[in-house]
C-alpha positions as CSV (number, residue, x, y, z in Angstrom):
1,M,-0.4,0.1,0.0
2,S,1.6,3.1,-1.5
3,R,1.3,6.4,1.1
4,S,1.7,9.7,0.1
5,R,0.6,13.1,2.1
6,L,-1.8,15.7,0.1
7,T,-2.2,19.1,1.0
8,S,-4.1,20.9,4.0
9,G,-3.3,17.8,6.2
10,Y,-4.9,15.0,4.0
11,H,-3.1,11.5,3.3
12,K,-3.3,9.3,0.2
13,A,-3.8,5.5,0.7
14,G,-3.8,3.0,-1.9
15,G,-2.9,3.1,-5.2
16,D,-3.4,5.0,-8.0
17,K,-7.0,4.0,-9.2
18,S,-8.6,2.7,-5.5
19,F,-7.6,5.2,-3.1
20,L,-8.5,6.5,0.2
21,I,-7.7,9.9,1.4
22,Y,-8.3,10.8,5.0
23,R,-7.0,13.0,7.4
24,P,-4.8,11.7,10.5
25,V,-6.7,13.7,12.6
26,G,-10.3,12.9,11.6
27,L,-9.3,9.0,12.3
28,V,-7.8,10.1,15.9
29,A,-10.9,11.4,16.6
30,L,-13.0,8.5,14.8
31,L,-11.2,6.5,16.9
32,S,-11.9,8.2,20.0
33,L,-15.3,8.6,19.6
34,A,-15.2,4.7,18.4
35,A,-14.1,3.7,22.2
36,L,-16.2,6.2,23.8
37,L,-18.9,4.3,22.1
38,F,-17.9,1.0,23.5
39,A,-16.9,2.8,27.1
40,G,-20.5,3.6,26.6
41,A,-21.9,0.5,25.8
42,I,-20.5,-1.1,28.7
43,A,-21.3,1.7,31.4
44,A,-25.1,1.1,30.1
45,T,-25.0,-2.3,30.4
46,M,-24.1,-2.3,34.0
47,I,-26.5,0.4,35.2
48,G,-29.7,-0.4,36.7
49,S,-32.0,-1.1,39.2
50,A,-29.8,-4.3,39.8
51,P,-26.2,-3.0,38.9
52,T,-23.2,-5.1,37.6
53,S,-19.5,-4.7,37.7
54,V,-17.1,-4.5,35.0
55,P,-16.0,-7.9,35.5
56,A,-19.3,-9.4,35.3
57,V,-20.5,-7.6,32.3
58,L,-16.9,-8.4,30.5
59,S,-17.0,-12.1,31.6
60,W,-20.6,-12.5,30.8
61,L,-19.8,-10.9,26.9
62,A,-16.7,-13.5,26.6
63,G,-18.9,-16.6,27.9
64,S,-17.2,-17.3,30.8
65,G,-19.0,-16.0,33.3
66,K,-22.7,-16.6,32.5
67,N,-25.7,-17.3,35.0
68,E,-29.0,-17.1,35.3
69,L,-29.5,-13.9,36.7
70,L,-26.9,-12.5,34.4
71,S,-28.5,-14.1,31.5
72,I,-31.6,-12.3,32.2
73,I,-30.6,-8.2,33.7
74,I,-28.0,-8.5,30.2
75,G,-28.8,-10.9,27.9
76,Q,-32.9,-10.4,27.8
77,L,-33.0,-6.6,29.2
78,R,-30.3,-4.5,28.8
79,L,-27.9,-5.3,26.0
80,P,-30.7,-5.6,23.1
81,R,-31.8,-2.5,24.6
82,I,-28.2,-0.9,24.1
83,L,-27.4,-2.6,20.5
84,L,-31.6,-1.3,19.0
85,A,-30.2,2.2,20.7
86,L,-26.7,2.1,19.0
87,L,-28.2,0.8,15.7
88,C,-31.3,3.4,15.6
89,G,-29.0,6.6,16.3
90,A,-26.0,5.6,14.1
91,A,-28.9,4.6,11.2
92,L,-30.4,8.5,11.9
93,G,-27.0,10.2,12.2
94,A,-25.8,8.9,8.8
95,A,-29.3,9.4,7.6
96,G,-29.3,13.2,8.9
97,A,-25.6,13.7,7.2
98,A,-26.8,12.7,3.7
99,M,-29.4,14.5,3.5
100,Q,-28.1,17.7,4.5
101,S,-25.4,16.7,2.1
102,T,-28.0,16.7,-0.8
103,T,-30.0,19.4,-0.2
104,R,-27.1,21.4,0.8
105,N,-29.3,23.1,3.6
106,G,-28.2,22.1,7.1
107,L,-31.4,22.3,8.7
108,A,-32.7,19.7,6.9
109,D,-33.4,16.2,9.0
110,P,-35.8,13.4,8.0
111,G,-37.5,14.5,11.5
112,L,-38.1,18.1,10.7
113,I,-39.0,17.4,6.4
114,G,-41.7,14.5,8.1
115,V,-40.5,11.6,6.5
116,K,-40.5,10.4,10.6
117,E,-43.9,12.0,10.8
118,G,-45.2,9.5,7.9
119,T,-43.7,6.1,9.0
120,V,-44.9,7.0,13.0
121,I,-48.7,7.5,11.5
122,T,-48.8,4.1,9.0
123,V,-47.1,2.0,12.3
124,V,-49.5,4.2,14.6
125,A,-52.6,3.4,12.3
126,M,-51.1,-0.6,12.3
127,L,-51.4,-0.4,15.6
128,L,-54.9,0.9,16.9
129,F,-56.7,-0.5,13.3
130,F,-55.1,-3.6,12.8
131,P,-53.1,-4.7,15.8
132,Q,-53.1,-8.7,14.8
133,M,-51.1,-7.6,12.3
134,Q,-47.5,-9.2,12.6
135,A,-44.7,-6.7,13.6
136,F,-42.7,-8.1,10.4
137,W,-45.0,-5.6,8.7
138,R,-43.7,-2.1,10.4
139,P,-41.2,-1.7,7.9
140,F,-42.6,-1.9,5.4
141,L,-45.5,0.1,6.2
142,G,-43.5,2.5,7.6
143,L,-41.2,3.0,4.4
144,A,-43.9,3.2,2.4
145,G,-45.9,6.0,4.6
146,G,-41.8,7.8,4.6
147,A,-41.7,7.9,0.9
148,A,-45.2,9.3,0.6
149,V,-44.7,12.2,2.8
150,A,-40.9,12.7,1.5
151,I,-42.3,12.7,-2.4
152,V,-44.9,15.1,-1.4
153,V,-42.7,17.6,0.7
154,I,-40.5,17.8,-2.7
155,G,-43.8,18.0,-4.8
156,I,-44.3,20.9,-3.2
157,A,-41.3,22.2,-2.2
158,R,-39.9,21.8,-6.1
159,S,-36.7,21.8,-5.1
160,L,-34.0,20.4,-2.4
161,S,-32.4,23.8,-1.4
162,G,-33.5,26.5,0.3
163,L,-35.4,27.0,3.4
164,R,-39.0,26.3,1.7
165,F,-38.1,23.0,1.9
166,V,-37.4,22.2,5.4
167,L,-40.4,25.0,6.2
168,I,-43.0,22.9,3.8
169,G,-41.7,19.6,5.8
170,I,-41.9,20.9,8.8
171,G,-45.4,21.8,7.7
172,V,-46.3,18.6,6.6
173,S,-45.4,17.6,10.0
174,W,-47.1,19.4,12.3
175,L,-50.4,18.2,9.7
176,L,-49.2,14.8,10.2
177,S,-49.2,15.1,14.3
178,S,-52.6,16.3,14.4
179,A,-53.9,13.4,12.3
180,I,-51.9,11.0,14.7
181,A,-53.4,12.7,17.8
182,L,-57.2,12.3,16.1
183,F,-56.3,8.8,16.1
184,M,-55.7,8.4,19.7
185,T,-58.6,10.0,20.3
186,M,-60.7,7.4,18.3
187,T,-58.8,4.5,20.2
188,A,-59.8,2.0,23.6
189,I,-57.9,3.4,26.2
190,N,-55.8,0.5,27.2
191,E,-54.7,0.6,23.4
192,V,-53.9,4.7,23.4
193,Q,-51.5,3.8,26.1
194,T,-48.9,1.5,24.2
195,A,-49.0,3.6,21.4
196,M,-49.0,7.0,23.2
197,I,-44.9,5.2,24.9
198,W,-44.1,3.9,21.3
199,L,-44.4,7.6,20.2
200,G,-42.3,9.1,22.4
201,G,-39.3,7.0,21.2
202,S,-38.9,4.7,24.0
203,L,-37.0,1.4,23.7
204,H,-38.1,-0.3,27.4
205,A,-39.4,-3.0,25.0
206,A,-36.6,-3.5,23.0
207,S,-35.6,-6.9,22.2
208,W,-33.7,-9.2,19.7
209,S,-36.6,-9.2,17.4
210,D,-36.4,-5.4,16.8
211,L,-32.9,-5.5,16.5
212,R,-33.6,-8.4,14.0
213,L,-36.1,-6.2,12.0
214,A,-34.5,-3.0,11.7
215,L,-31.4,-4.3,10.7
216,P,-31.3,-5.8,7.5
217,W,-33.1,-2.5,6.2
218,T,-30.3,-0.4,8.1
219,I,-27.8,-2.4,6.4
220,L,-29.6,-1.8,3.2
221,G,-29.4,2.4,3.6
222,C,-26.1,2.4,4.9
223,A,-24.6,0.6,1.7
224,I,-26.4,2.9,-0.4
225,L,-25.2,5.5,0.9
226,L,-21.4,4.3,1.5
227,A,-21.5,3.0,-2.1
228,T,-22.1,7.2,-3.4
229,T,-20.1,8.8,-1.1
230,R,-17.6,9.6,-3.9
231,S,-20.0,11.1,-6.3
232,A,-21.8,13.0,-3.7
233,D,-18.4,14.5,-3.0
234,A,-18.2,15.8,-6.7
235,A,-21.3,16.9,-6.5
236,M,-21.1,19.1,-3.5
237,L,-18.4,20.7,-5.4
238,G,-21.4,22.7,-7.6
239,D,-23.4,21.2,-10.7
240,M,-21.0,22.4,-13.5
241,A,-18.3,20.9,-12.0
242,S,-20.3,17.3,-11.5
243,V,-21.9,17.9,-15.1
244,G,-18.4,17.6,-16.3
245,L,-17.3,14.3,-14.2
246,G,-20.1,12.7,-15.7
247,I,-22.2,12.6,-11.9
248,R,-26.2,11.8,-13.1
249,A,-27.2,14.5,-9.9
250,R,-31.3,13.5,-10.0
251,H,-30.2,9.9,-9.8
252,L,-27.8,10.8,-7.4
253,N,-30.2,12.8,-5.2
254,A,-32.7,9.7,-5.6
255,A,-30.5,7.0,-4.3
256,R,-29.3,9.0,-1.5
257,L,-32.5,10.3,-0.2
258,S,-34.1,6.8,-0.5
259,A,-31.3,5.6,1.6
260,S,-32.9,8.4,4.2
261,V,-36.1,7.3,3.9
262,L,-35.4,3.7,4.4
263,L,-33.1,4.2,7.3
264,T,-35.6,7.0,9.3
265,S,-38.5,4.0,8.7
266,A,-36.6,1.5,9.5
267,C,-35.9,3.0,12.9
268,A,-39.1,4.4,13.6
269,S,-40.7,1.7,12.8
270,V,-39.6,0.0,15.9
271,V,-39.0,2.6,18.6
272,G,-40.5,5.0,17.4
273,G,-39.9,9.3,17.5
274,L,-36.7,10.1,17.8
275,G,-36.2,13.2,16.2
276,F,-33.6,15.6,16.1
277,V,-30.7,12.5,15.6
278,G,-30.4,13.8,12.4
279,L,-30.1,16.7,12.8
280,I,-27.5,17.4,16.1
281,A,-25.4,14.5,15.0
282,P,-23.7,15.7,10.9
283,H,-23.4,19.1,12.8
284,L,-20.7,17.8,15.6
285,A,-19.0,15.3,13.3
286,R,-18.7,18.0,10.9
287,L,-16.2,19.8,13.6
288,C,-14.4,16.6,13.6
289,F,-14.2,15.2,10.3
290,G,-15.2,18.5,8.3
291,S,-17.6,17.7,4.8
292,S,-16.0,14.5,3.3
293,Q,-19.0,12.3,2.9
294,M,-17.2,9.2,4.3
295,P,-15.8,10.0,7.4
296,L,-19.0,12.8,7.5
297,L,-21.0,9.8,7.4
298,F,-19.0,7.5,9.7
299,G,-18.9,10.2,12.0
300,S,-22.7,11.3,12.0
301,A,-23.2,7.6,12.9
302,V,-21.0,7.1,15.7
303,I,-22.1,10.5,16.9
304,G,-25.7,9.6,16.5
305,G,-25.6,6.4,18.7
306,L,-23.4,8.1,21.4
307,L,-26.5,10.4,21.6
308,V,-29.7,8.0,21.3
309,L,-27.1,5.3,24.0
310,A,-27.0,8.6,26.0
311,A,-30.7,9.8,26.4
312,D,-31.9,6.1,26.9
313,T,-29.5,5.2,29.9
314,V,-30.3,8.6,31.3
315,G,-33.8,8.3,30.7
316,R,-33.9,4.6,32.4
317,S,-32.0,5.3,35.2
318,A,-31.9,9.3,36.2
319,F,-35.7,9.0,37.0
320,A,-35.9,5.6,37.9
321,P,-38.6,3.9,39.0
322,V,-39.9,6.3,36.2
323,Q,-38.0,5.9,32.9
324,I,-38.2,8.6,30.3
325,P,-38.5,7.9,26.7
326,A,-35.5,8.9,24.7
327,G,-37.3,10.7,22.4
328,I,-38.5,13.1,25.0
329,L,-34.7,13.8,26.2
330,M,-33.9,14.3,22.3
331,A,-36.2,16.7,22.1
332,V,-35.5,18.3,25.3
333,L,-31.7,18.8,23.7
334,G,-32.7,19.4,20.1
335,L,-35.0,21.9,19.9
336,P,-32.4,24.4,21.4
337,F,-30.0,23.0,18.9
338,F,-32.3,23.9,16.3
339,L,-33.3,27.3,17.5
340,G,-28.8,27.8,17.4
341,L,-29.0,26.7,13.6
342,M,-32.3,29.2,13.2
343,L,-30.2,32.2,14.6
344,Q,-27.2,31.7,13.4
345,R,-29.0,31.1,9.6
346,R,-31.0,34.5,10.8
347,D,-29.4,37.1,8.1
348,T,-30.1,34.2,5.1
349,L,-33.6,33.7,6.4
């Protein structure tokens, strides 16, 4: 493997035809975040109404210290919840990064333009009106609802860039939220309670089946985004430059937006409304990794996983025995962040 140093602290690894451009500072930052993610997952495994120790957790994970109590606490309750939080956080972070890059709008987020609400309303309708349907159908229904809303928003806005796109998405989100509230008032109270917990973005009922349900869709969405990173980097140079490089902007945008909708729908179909992750994670990732798509996607995914894991761990332990859904804590954190971005861009609005 040949390596050469480029300008502005970038390095090139690989040959003339197949190579990777990276920054050592960004690589160190990514490895540090990954180590923090692993440490956070171990800490979350220890925290709870029945606390465990680091040696007990590590020995159980290694298969040398298994017993019935630890198998229930870690294997059935905490580990699937932690892994689902990491998976959904990573997927939402990557989806937000792709959507912001595609629309060239730092305010774009799957939750702000109605994709999350489109997914949620279809799954809520399934839970309330067709409770006998198997959970297997949730991602399919969620994908259909999220894609329909994305098509409507793009059709009304007639452009992926500019504030118009975001504002129309927010308006559609409010409309769908009102429709969800209408559903809740028309349903029996026992069914409403189940839907309300799910709407808050709670992972309290996370299971291995939920993880298996979301994992294939997440892998597919991330694979599409990773396969389009080089074309997306070229598209960031501008329309004329991308056309000169042979980039089909319409196909590229369709693929990346479809992947973002797929990732958002897969997560919302199993954990409900987790908002602002796709807004916050890409902005934090750009501080460490810049705007190059490959490191930005990885950084956004890791930071998104950290955000959801932290919100879920705080929500289930800080107010015990009451559990606060992770989606509520993310909204408390995300709203000031969103207002700060709006104030930062007040001269261009």
